[in-house]
C-alpha positions as CSV (number, residue, x, y, z in Angstrom):
1,X,-72.0,-26.2,28.5
2,X,-73.8,-28.9,26.4
3,X,-76.1,-31.4,28.0
4,X,-73.9,-34.4,27.0
5,X,-71.1,-32.8,29.0
6,X,-73.2,-33.1,32.1
7,X,-73.6,-36.8,31.7
8,X,-72.3,-39.0,34.5
9,X,-69.0,-40.8,33.8
10,X,-70.3,-43.7,35.9
11,X,-69.5,-46.9,33.9
12,X,-73.1,-48.3,34.4
13,X,-74.6,-45.1,32.9
14,X,-72.2,-44.7,30.0
15,X,-73.6,-45.1,26.5
16,X,-70.9,-45.8,23.8
17,X,-70.7,-42.9,21.3
18,X,-71.4,-45.2,18.4
19,X,-74.9,-45.8,19.8
20,X,-75.5,-42.0,20.1
21,X,-77.2,-40.4,17.1
22,X,-75.1,-37.3,17.0
23,X,-71.8,-39.4,16.7
24,X,-72.9,-41.7,13.9
25,X,-71.3,-39.7,11.2
26,X,-67.9,-40.0,12.8
27,X,-65.5,-42.8,12.2
28,X,-63.4,-43.3,15.4
29,X,-59.7,-43.4,15.5
30,X,-58.5,-46.0,18.1
31,X,-55.3,-45.7,20.1
32,X,-52.4,-47.2,18.1
33,X,-50.7,-49.9,20.2
34,X,-47.4,-51.7,19.3
35,X,-47.8,-55.4,19.2
36,X,-46.5,-57.2,22.3
37,X,-46.3,-54.0,24.4
38,X,-44.6,-54.8,27.7
39,X,-46.7,-52.4,29.8
40,X,-49.8,-51.4,28.0
41,X,-51.8,-48.7,29.6
42,X,-55.1,-50.1,31.1
43,X,-57.5,-47.5,29.8
44,X,-61.2,-48.0,30.6
45,X,-63.5,-48.9,27.8
46,X,-65.3,-45.6,28.4
47,X,-62.1,-43.6,28.1
48,X,-60.9,-45.5,25.0
49,X,-64.3,-44.9,23.4
50,X,-64.4,-41.2,24.0
51,X,-60.7,-40.7,23.0
52,X,-61.2,-42.6,19.7
53,X,-64.0,-40.2,18.8
54,X,-62.0,-37.2,20.1
55,X,-59.0,-38.1,17.8
56,X,-61.5,-38.3,14.9
57,X,-62.8,-34.8,15.4
58,X,-59.5,-33.3,16.2
59,X,-58.0,-34.9,13.0
60,X,-60.5,-33.0,10.9
61,X,-60.3,-29.9,13.0
62,X,-63.9,-29.9,13.8
63,X,-65.3,-26.9,15.6
64,X,-68.6,-27.9,17.1
65,X,-70.5,-27.9,20.3
66,X,-70.3,-31.7,20.4
67,X,-66.6,-31.6,20.2
68,X,-66.5,-29.1,23.0
69,X,-68.7,-31.2,25.1
70,X,-66.6,-34.3,24.5
71,X,-63.4,-32.4,25.6
72,X,-65.1,-31.8,28.9
73,X,-66.0,-35.4,29.4
74,X,-62.4,-36.5,28.6
75,X,-61.0,-33.9,30.9
76,X,-63.2,-34.9,33.8
77,X,-61.8,-38.6,33.4
78,X,-58.2,-37.4,32.7
79,X,-57.5,-33.7,33.6
80,X,-53.8,-34.0,32.9
81,X,-54.4,-34.4,29.0
82,X,-52.7,-31.3,27.8
83,X,-53.6,-31.7,24.1
84,X,-57.2,-32.0,25.0
85,X,-57.1,-28.8,27.0
86,X,-55.5,-27.0,24.0
87,X,-58.2,-28.2,21.7
88,X,-60.9,-27.1,24.2
89,X,-59.2,-23.6,24.3
90,X,-59.4,-23.4,20.5
91,X,-63.0,-24.5,20.5
92,X,-64.0,-22.0,23.1
93,X,-62.5,-19.2,21.2
94,X,-63.9,-20.2,17.8
95,X,-67.4,-21.0,19.1
96,X,-67.5,-17.8,21.2
97,X,-68.4,-19.9,24.3
98,X,-69.3,-17.7,27.3
99,X,-66.1,-17.4,29.4
100,X,-68.1,-17.1,32.6
101,X,-69.7,-20.6,32.2
102,X,-66.3,-21.9,31.4
103,X,-64.7,-20.5,34.6
104,X,-67.6,-22.2,36.6
105,X,-66.7,-25.4,34.9
106,X,-63.0,-25.1,35.6
107,X,-63.8,-24.3,39.2
108,X,-65.7,-27.6,39.5
109,X,-62.7,-29.5,38.1
110,X,-60.3,-27.6,40.5
111,X,-62.2,-28.7,43.5
112,X,-61.0,-32.2,42.9
113,X,-57.8,-31.6,40.9
114,X,-56.5,-28.4,42.5
115,X,-52.9,-29.2,41.7
116,X,-53.4,-29.8,38.1
117,X,-51.1,-27.6,35.9
118,X,-53.4,-27.5,32.9
119,X,-56.5,-26.1,34.5
120,X,-54.6,-23.2,36.0
121,X,-53.0,-22.3,32.6
122,X,-56.4,-22.7,31.0
123,X,-58.0,-20.3,33.5
124,X,-55.3,-17.8,32.7
125,X,-56.4,-17.9,29.0
126,X,-60.1,-17.4,30.0
127,X,-59.3,-14.4,32.2
128,X,-57.2,-12.9,29.2
129,X,-60.3,-13.1,27.1
130,X,-62.6,-11.5,29.8
131,X,-60.1,-8.6,30.6
132,X,-57.7,-7.9,27.8
133,X,-54.6,-5.8,28.2
134,X,-55.7,-2.9,26.3
135,X,-58.7,-2.5,28.6
136,X,-56.7,-3.2,31.7
137,X,-54.0,-0.5,30.8
138,X,-56.6,2.2,30.9
139,X,-57.5,1.5,34.5
140,X,-55.7,2.5,37.7
141,X,-54.5,-0.1,40.2
142,X,-57.5,0.8,42.5
143,X,-59.9,0.4,39.6
144,X,-58.4,-2.9,38.6
145,X,-58.5,-4.3,42.2
146,X,-62.3,-3.5,42.2
147,X,-62.9,-4.8,38.7
148,X,-65.3,-7.9,39.0
149,X,-63.0,-10.1,37.1
150,X,-59.9,-9.4,39.2
151,X,-61.9,-9.5,42.4
152,X,-63.2,-13.0,41.6
153,X,-59.9,-14.3,40.6
154,X,-58.0,-13.0,43.6
155,X,-60.7,-14.6,45.7
156,X,-60.5,-17.9,43.8
157,X,-56.7,-18.0,44.3
158,X,-57.1,-16.9,48.0
159,X,-59.7,-19.7,48.7
160,X,-57.2,-22.3,47.1
161,X,-54.4,-21.0,49.3
162,X,-56.6,-21.1,52.3
163,X,-57.3,-24.8,51.5
164,X,-53.6,-25.5,51.1
165,X,-51.2,-22.7,52.0
166,X,-48.4,-24.4,50.0
167,X,-50.4,-24.8,46.8
168,X,-47.7,-23.9,44.3
169,X,-50.3,-23.6,41.5
170,X,-52.5,-21.2,43.3
171,X,-49.5,-19.0,44.3
172,X,-48.3,-19.0,40.7
173,X,-51.7,-18.1,39.4
174,X,-51.8,-15.3,41.9
175,X,-48.4,-14.1,40.6
176,X,-49.8,-14.2,37.1
177,X,-52.8,-12.0,37.9
178,X,-50.6,-9.5,39.8
179,X,-47.9,-9.4,37.1
180,X,-50.3,-9.3,34.2
181,X,-52.5,-6.5,35.6
182,X,-49.9,-4.6,37.6
183,X,-51.7,-4.8,41.0
184,X,-48.6,-4.8,43.1
185,X,-49.7,-2.6,46.0
186,X,-52.7,-4.6,47.2
187,X,-50.6,-7.8,46.9
188,X,-48.2,-6.6,49.6
189,X,-51.1,-6.1,51.9
190,X,-52.3,-9.6,51.1
191,X,-48.8,-11.1,51.8
192,X,-48.5,-9.2,55.1
193,X,-51.8,-10.7,56.1
194,X,-50.7,-14.2,55.3
195,X,-47.4,-13.9,57.1
196,X,-49.1,-12.4,60.2
197,X,-51.5,-15.4,60.2
198,X,-48.7,-17.9,59.8
199,X,-45.1,-16.6,60.1
200,X,-43.8,-19.9,59.0
201,X,-45.6,-19.8,55.6
202,X,-42.5,-19.8,53.4
203,X,-44.8,-19.6,50.3
204,X,-46.0,-16.1,51.5
205,X,-42.3,-15.0,52.2
206,X,-41.6,-16.1,48.6
207,X,-44.6,-14.0,47.4
208,X,-43.2,-11.0,49.3
209,X,-40.0,-11.2,47.5
210,X,-41.9,-11.5,44.2
211,X,-43.8,-8.3,45.0
212,X,-40.7,-6.4,45.9
213,X,-39.0,-7.3,42.7
214,X,-42.1,-6.5,40.6
215,X,-43.5,-3.2,41.7
216,X,-42.2,0.3,41.4
217,X,-40.8,0.5,44.9
218,X,-38.6,-2.6,44.4
219,X,-36.8,-3.3,41.1
220,X,-38.2,-3.9,37.7
221,X,-38.2,-7.5,36.8
222,X,-36.1,-6.8,33.7
223,X,-33.2,-6.0,36.0
224,X,-33.7,-8.3,39.1
225,X,-30.1,-7.8,40.4
226,X,-30.1,-4.0,40.6
227,X,-29.9,-2.4,44.0
228,X,-32.9,-1.6,46.1
229,X,-33.9,1.8,47.6
230,X,-32.4,2.4,51.0
231,X,-35.8,3.1,52.5
232,X,-37.1,-0.2,51.3
233,X,-34.1,-2.1,52.6
234,X,-34.5,-0.5,56.0
235,X,-38.2,-1.5,56.0
236,X,-37.6,-5.1,55.0
237,X,-34.8,-5.6,57.6
238,X,-37.0,-4.2,60.3
239,X,-39.8,-6.3,59.1
240,X,-37.9,-9.6,59.0
241,X,-36.2,-9.0,62.4
242,X,-39.6,-8.5,64.0
243,X,-40.8,-11.9,62.6
244,X,-37.5,-13.5,63.8
245,X,-38.4,-12.4,67.3
246,X,-41.8,-14.1,67.0
247,X,-40.2,-17.5,66.1
248,X,-36.4,-17.6,66.0
249,X,-36.4,-21.2,64.8
250,X,-38.5,-20.4,61.7
251,X,-36.2,-20.4,58.7
252,X,-38.4,-18.2,56.4
253,X,-37.5,-14.7,57.6
254,X,-33.8,-15.6,58.0
255,X,-33.6,-17.1,54.5
256,X,-35.7,-14.1,53.1
257,X,-33.6,-11.3,54.5
258,X,-30.2,-12.8,54.0
259,X,-31.2,-13.7,50.5
260,X,-32.6,-10.3,49.7
261,X,-29.5,-8.5,51.0
262,X,-27.0,-10.8,49.4
263,X,-28.4,-10.2,46.0
264,X,-29.5,-6.6,46.2
265,X,-27.8,-4.7,49.1
266,X,-24.8,-6.9,50.3
267,X,-23.1,-4.2,52.3
268,X,-26.2,-3.9,54.4
269,X,-25.7,-7.5,55.7
270,X,-22.9,-6.4,58.0
271,X,-23.7,-2.6,58.2
272,X,-27.4,-2.9,59.2
273,X,-28.6,-6.5,59.7
274,X,-25.5,-7.8,61.8
275,X,-25.8,-5.1,64.5
276,X,-29.5,-5.9,64.9
277,X,-28.9,-9.7,65.1
278,X,-26.1,-9.1,67.6
279,X,-28.3,-6.9,69.7
280,X,-31.0,-9.7,69.9
281,X,-28.3,-12.2,70.8
282,X,-26.8,-10.0,73.6
283,X,-27.4,-10.9,77.3
284,X,-30.4,-9.1,78.6
285,X,-32.2,-8.6,75.3
286,X,-34.8,-11.0,76.2
287,X,-34.1,-13.1,73.1
288,X,-30.5,-14.1,73.8
289,X,-31.2,-17.8,74.6
290,X,-33.7,-18.4,71.7
291,X,-31.5,-16.6,69.1
292,X,-28.2,-18.1,70.0
293,X,-29.4,-21.6,70.1
294,X,-31.0,-21.6,66.6
295,X,-28.9,-22.7,63.8
296,X,-30.4,-20.0,61.5
297,X,-28.5,-17.3,63.6
298,X,-25.1,-19.0,63.2
299,X,-25.7,-19.8,59.6
300,X,-26.5,-16.1,58.9
301,X,-23.3,-15.2,60.6
302,X,-21.4,-17.5,58.3
303,X,-22.9,-15.8,55.3
304,X,-22.4,-12.3,56.7
305,X,-18.8,-12.7,57.7
306,X,-17.9,-14.4,54.5
307,X,-19.3,-11.6,52.4
308,X,-17.9,-8.9,54.6
309,X,-14.4,-10.5,54.2
310,X,-14.8,-10.1,50.4
311,X,-15.6,-6.5,50.8
312,X,-13.0,-5.7,53.4
313,X,-9.8,-7.6,52.4
314,X,-7.7,-6.0,55.1
315,X,-10.0,-7.6,57.7
316,X,-10.6,-10.8,55.8
317,X,-8.4,-13.1,58.0
318,X,-10.3,-12.2,61.2
319,X,-13.7,-12.2,59.6
320,X,-13.1,-15.6,58.0
321,X,-11.9,-17.0,61.4
322,X,-15.2,-15.8,62.8
323,X,-17.1,-17.5,60.0
324,X,-15.2,-20.7,60.7
325,X,-16.0,-20.6,64.3
326,X,-19.7,-20.3,63.4
327,X,-19.3,-23.4,61.2
328,X,-17.8,-25.3,64.2
329,X,-20.7,-24.3,66.5
330,X,-23.1,-25.4,63.8
331,X,-21.4,-28.6,63.1
332,X,-21.0,-29.8,66.8
333,X,-23.7,-28.0,68.7
334,X,-26.5,-26.3,66.9
335,X,-26.9,-28.3,63.7
336,X,-25.1,-31.7,64.1
337,X,-27.5,-33.4,61.7
338,X,-25.8,-31.4,58.9
339,X,-22.4,-31.5,60.5
340,X,-20.7,-32.7,57.4
341,X,-22.1,-29.8,55.3
342,X,-20.8,-27.3,57.9
343,X,-17.4,-29.0,57.8
344,X,-17.5,-28.6,54.1
345,X,-18.5,-24.9,54.4
346,X,-15.6,-24.4,56.8
347,X,-13.2,-26.1,54.2
348,X,-14.3,-23.6,51.6
349,X,-13.6,-20.7,53.9
350,X,-10.2,-22.2,54.7
351,X,-9.4,-22.5,51.0
352,X,-10.5,-18.9,50.5
353,X,-13.3,-19.8,48.3
354,X,-16.8,-18.2,48.5
355,X,-20.2,-19.8,47.7
């Protein structure tokens, strides 16, 4: 990182580039503005100055340390400038800039702008330089998880998630690491830890589905709708039911297991999941009151009975009536806030249509 990149962007300390010796050979290219613009953007003088010189070096495709330093200063002021990030990536590659130092710099930016799309994608590019696919393919999952690059990046993503458990960018970045380097096994352990810490963390439940679809024990991503192995389905049903017991009003495990089965093992909805839910709802189970008063239970029954009616046409009339009864209970007793929706769902069932 060049010394000029460390300069404060404080307005009082800023020295215009035309007054700096290293920039006197550059003719700045100012922002083109249409005359009588209705809502001109109020750029600061500092930002306008830096961008004028950055346009100039970009126009002549300059590859230099000063250009790299200038991109850093612009990004610190406007981290959402995609074009500047792309130019910086090119400069880093062509100048052979140390990727470790770049990662440290990106980490500093992310402390303030941790939900900025560009910095996460830029970090992916840096990691791809540090650990290329050819090298990674020669390593086992255990070796990859212990690799210093992977260990640091997983920790980086974990720290971001710890700071904000719903940070979409951090979860997406973690998915990129897992998918790119094939470290699926350890990720399931991580997800289990996150769910145990907060069973309502829907992002962690989403990550669990991602892992199941990506690793060898689930289904390859190239065929995401293919059936799942019976042993895996059994495990996931048992896992979700245990989490439902912990917090029946938590929508995450209900959505997870019904969505998983609807897409990959639909018959298991009524062959396996339904009996387990009915057992929880039965008097004397210890969960009857909390299960039968949550809208998620009745919503699950609507989905289960509806799908069962499709698979068992000779029982369709009875099953659809049961689904309609569940819609009525939702509309008037358990989920009146969405009463109109449940009336609509019931009308679909009456019409014989399926969602």
